N, C-alpha and C positions, 0 to 999 in steps of 0.2 A: 474383450478388453476389460481390465480390472483397475478400477480407481479407488485409492485410499484416501479418504479425507481425515486429516488429523486436526482436530479442533472442530469437530462437526457440530459441537453445541452452539458455536457461534451462528451468526446469521448466514455465514457462507454454506454450511451445511445443507440448508434445505434449498436455497436459491440455486446452488451448483447443480445439486443432484437433479432438480427439475430442468434445468437447461440442458443438462446430459441427455436426460430421458426426451427432451423435445426433438432430438436429433436422430432421424432415422438410421444412420449408420451406427449410432451408439446404443441403440436400444436393446441389445443383446449384451449389454455390460454388466458386470458386478460392481456394485457401488458398496465400499466398505466404509462404514462410518467409525470413528473412534474419537472419544472424548473421555476425560476424566470425570465429568459430572454426569453420572449414571441416568438421572432424572431427565436433564436436557438431552442427552443422546437418545433415550428411548423415545421422547417425544418426536424428535427428528426422524428416527427410523421408522416409527409408526406412520408418520406423515407421508414419508417417502414410499412405503409399502402401500399405502392408500392410494397415492397417485398411479403407482404400477398396476394394481388391481382395478381401478376405476378405468384407466385406459387400455386395460388388457395387454400389457407389454410384456415381452420376454425377458426382461432385465430381472436382476436379482439384487436385494439389499441386505446386508449383514452388518452387525454392529457389535463392537467390544470396547471396554475401557482399557484393554491391553492392547497396544499397537503391535506387539511382536506376533500376536495371533492372527491379524489381518494382513500384514505386509508381505508375507511370501507370494511371489509371482505377481506383484503389482506392476503394471505398466505405467501408471502415473501415481504420483503422491503429492497431494495437494496439502500445504501446511498453512493453517490459520489459526495459530494459537496465541493465548496470553499466559504468561507465567507468573505465578504469585497471587494472583487475583483477577478479577474482571479487568478487561481491556481499558474500559474508559470510565469507570467509576469505583469507588471504594479503594482499599489500599491493595498494592503500593501505589496506584496511580494517583491517588491524592496527595501523597507524600511528594510526589514529583512535581505537582503543581504548586502545592501549598507552601513547602519550604523555599523554593525560589521566590515565590511571592512576598515573603518576609523581607526578602533582599531586593525588593523592587521589580523582580522580572516577572511579568506577566505573560503567561503561556497561554495560547487559546486552545490548542489540542495537546501539544507536548509529546509527539510520539516519533519525530524524525530526527532533528537535532535539538539544540538547546539542552538545558539540564534534564528535561524530562527524556528526550530522545536518547541521549547518552546512557542515563541509568536505566531505561527500558532495554536498551541493546545490552548493557551488562548483565542484566538479570535474565534476559531471554536467551542470548547466545549459547551457553552451556547446555541448555535443553536442546536446542536446535542440532548443535554439534553431535549430541548423543542419538538424536533421531537420524542424523546422516549416516553415522556409523551403522546403525540398524538397518537402513535401507541398502547400504553397501553389502552387508552381510546377507540379507534376505530377499531383496529385489534389486540386484545389481544391473539389471537391464532397464530399470524404472528411470523416468525423468521426474525431478522434483519441480514443483510449480509453487513459489512461496508468495503468500499474502501477508505474512507478518511484518509488522513494523517494528523497528525502523527498517524499512525495505532495503535502503542502500548498504547499511552498516552490516545487517545479517546476511543479506545475499553475498556480499564480499567475503565475509568470514566463511560461509559455508562453501564458497566456490574455491577458496585457498585450501580449506582443510579435507575436502571430500572430493574423490574422483567421480562421483555421481553427477551427471548434467543437471543443472539447475537454471532456472530463470524466474526472475521476480516479476510480479504482476501487479498492476495498480488500475485504478480506473479514472486517474486525472485527465488522461488524454480523451478518453471517450466522452466524459461529462463535459469538459471544457468545449470540445469541438462542437458538440450539440448546442452548447449555449452560444457559441460564437455564430453558428447558423442561424440561431433565433435573432441575434443581434441585426444581422444584415437581412432578415426576412426571406431566407432561402430554404427550400426544403433540405434536409440533412443529405439525403441521397444525391443532390447535386453538388456538395461540397467535397473538397479533398485537402489534403494537409500532409506536410512532412514536419516531424517534431523530434527534437533531441535535446539532450542535456543530462541531468542527473534526476533521480526520483524526486518528485514534488518541486522540481526546479527545471523543468524542460521547456523548451521555447518553440513556438509556432513559427518555424523558420519559413515555411510557405503555408498560406491558407488561401484557397482558390474556391470560385464558384464558377461552374461550367466551364472550367480550365483557364478562367482569367483570374487574375490577381485580385483578391478580396480585402487586402490590407486598407486600400483607400476608404472602402466603406466602414471600416472599423474607425480609421482616423475620423472620418466624418462624424461618426456617431459620438465618439468620446469628445469631440470639439463642441458638441452641443451642451450648452449648461443645463438644460433641463435633464439630460441623460447622466449627469454626474454621479447620481445614487442609484444607478441601474440596478433593478431588482428582476430576478428570473420570475416567470409565472409559475411559482410555487409558494405555498404557504409559509414554508420554512426557509425561504430565501433570505440572503443577507446582502448588504452593500458590497457593490463590486469596485468601489472606489480605490482600494488597495492596487489591484492589478492595472486598473486603468492608469495609476500614477506610475507604476513601474514601466508600463508600455510608454507613456509620455516621456520618460527620462531615458529609457534604455532602447525603445525602438521596437519591441517585440513583445508579444503577449505570452504570458507564463501559464503553464497547464494547472498549477495547483490553485485550490479554492482561496478565497481571500483570508479565511481564518488561519490556514496554513501559511500562505504566502507572507502574512505579516510577522511570522515567527523565524523567518530565514534571514532577514536583512535588517540593519539596526535603523533604518529611516522612519520607523514608526514607533519610536520609543518616546521621542521627545514629547508629543503631545497626545494625550490619552484619548483625545477624541477619536483617534484612529482605531483605538482598540475597544472604547466603550460602546462601540456600535455593535459588538458582538457579545452574546451571553456566554454563561459558564455552561459547557456542554454536558456535564457529567449527569445532571438530572434528566435531561432530554434523551442522552444515549439509553440510559437504563429503561426509561419509559418506553422507547421505541422498540428495544429488544423484548421486554416483556408483552409489548403488543404483538409482535410477530409470533410468539410462542402461544399466545392466547389464541390468535386466529388459526394456528396450525392444529391446535388441540380442538376447536370448533370443527374445522373442516374434517378431521379424522374421525370424530365422533358422530358426525352427520353423514359419513360415508361419502363425502364430496372430494373427489380427487382434484377439482379445480383445473384450469387450463395448462397445458404444457407451454410455458412462456419461456422465451429465450431472454436472457439478460444481456447487459452490454460488457460482462465479464469475459476475458479472453480465454481462460482455461479450457472451457468446452470447445471453442474453435480450434485451438491446438490439438485437442484430442480427436476432433472430426478430421483435421488434415492428416494426422497419423494414421487414422483408419482408412482414408480414402486416397491418399496421396494427391488431394487437391490443395494447392498452395492457400496459406491463411496469412495475411499480413496482420501485424499487431505491434504495439511498442513494449519491448521487455526491457527488463534490467539484466544486464549482463556485464561481464568484466571487459574493460576497455583494452582490447588487443588491437590497437591502432584503427578503432572505430571513430573516435573523435580526437583529432590531432592535437587540439591545444588544451586538452585535459590530461592529468597525470596517467601514464601508462598503468594499466591494471588497477585502477580504481573502478568503481561500479558506475556504469552509465545507463541512461534509458534511451534506446534508440529504436527505429525501426526494425523489425525482424520478419523473416518469413518461416513458417512452419510447413513440414510436410512429413512424409514417412520416415525420412532420413533425420528427423529431428528440428532443432530450431537453427536458422542460419541469420545472425545478426548482420545488419547494413552498415556499411562504411559511409560515414557522414562527412569525414574531413573536419575542416575548422568550423566552430561556432562563432558568430560575431564575437569578437574579442571582449566586448563589454559584457556579453552574456556568460562568456567562459570565465570571466574574472568573478563574476557573481557566483557562479557554481564552485569556483576553486575556493571561496571562503568557506562553503559548506563541506566540500572534499577534505579540506584540512581536518575538521572536526571528525569526519568519518574515518578517515586514515588513523588518526591517533586513537579513537575508541576501537577500531579493527586491531590496532596494535596490542592494546590493551587486553583484549579478549584472547587473541592468538598466543600472546606471550604471557598472559596472566600477570600483568603488570599495571600495578593499581596507579602508579604515578603517572603513565601514560594517559588514563582516564582523566586525571587532573589535568594535564596538559590539553586535552581535548576540551574541557570545560574552559580553560583559560583562552582557547582560540575561538570559542563559539561567538558569533557577531552580537547578538543580543545581549549575552553575558558581559562581554567586554564594554559595550556601550552603555551598561547601567552599574556595573560594580568595579570597584577596586580589586587589585590581585589578592589583598588579604582578605576582603569580603568573599572573594571566590573560594579561597582556601576554606574558610569557615562554612560556606554553604556545601561545599563538596563533602566535608567531614561529617556534616549534620546529616546529608543525604544518605552517605555511606552507612551511618550508624542506623538510620532508619530503616535500612535495606539489608542490614549485616546477614540476616538468616537466608537471604536469597543471593548471597555473594561469596559463599564459602569456596566456589570454585577458585577464587582469587587468592585462597591461603595456601 
């Protein structure tokens, strides 16, 4: 099996490679790493090679800054890229947070919807569409696994524009389900769940412990005032008040982290106390990335291949299912072909899926609780207009997407939104030639 990782200089390159190598059915794989940053790429390649050598694995790792040289005969293509600059610090990311902030719109992450998500989608999609054309030409039997945000917008656009099968992957379901297990004091292996919606706004429609409904335990937990600012047992944890408030009002727990969740709904704009609990991520993300590469360099120079550790990322599980034909269940982002009946047809939804040798098979969910579907639709509106802007090269559709964004509309007048849009477009003009 051959797996190409485009954007291997990100954190995904090393951890996905090690996860693949940890699975016996995949240990004869060729892992082809690709990134435009030759220095980061070589660090990841050297680290993965050290892991292979240390554990005496029959795998092969290759690397290139030119994806055209590594794509031929790929079985899987993982995409985890950032276009125009680093994903979560520097430019153009800072412009996508700082310009809206001048207009009173504070974004905590800015990569999904909102002004930041829209413009990230606009600058990223043309490159992804070109990658999909390359995959179609050089690896027509491959499956594309997308990790690039804005997940729903980009997976939507790629699915419409290319015949290559694609599924978008995130880790909100895995992380949140583990957190919920810790809240009720249950071993994770004893819990089960059924989750559906859209990326970063999917809902735990069922959450069980040993087959019994565990929602009553969650309701009991959030009713206790001493748990109002619940923190996970991690040093980098943040208050969960945002998602607890959504559950109180809408009846279901949302998948995405509180930092993300507060960006997709207008209810947290009125009082800054909701947002002031969260720091500016830009400096922390860059420091974390640099620590990752420093640790890899130390291990490689010391000849330490480390342990073969499985992550909670879905991509290696999908590959293992393809190799063994043993079904693997996960939540994936796919087009809504009658999967969620009260969301628009052929928007991008996140639903339970099964993977095996024949590919990925999404599960039909039916209706979401109507209040949850309604919240999702406010974000789908933004995604639909941004997808139209990309596919039709329609600049005005991008402005309409910004007009429809919930937090933007809650903060700015229409004239202010037009001014902000023009200022953001001017700041990123060099990355938006595709729309000319």
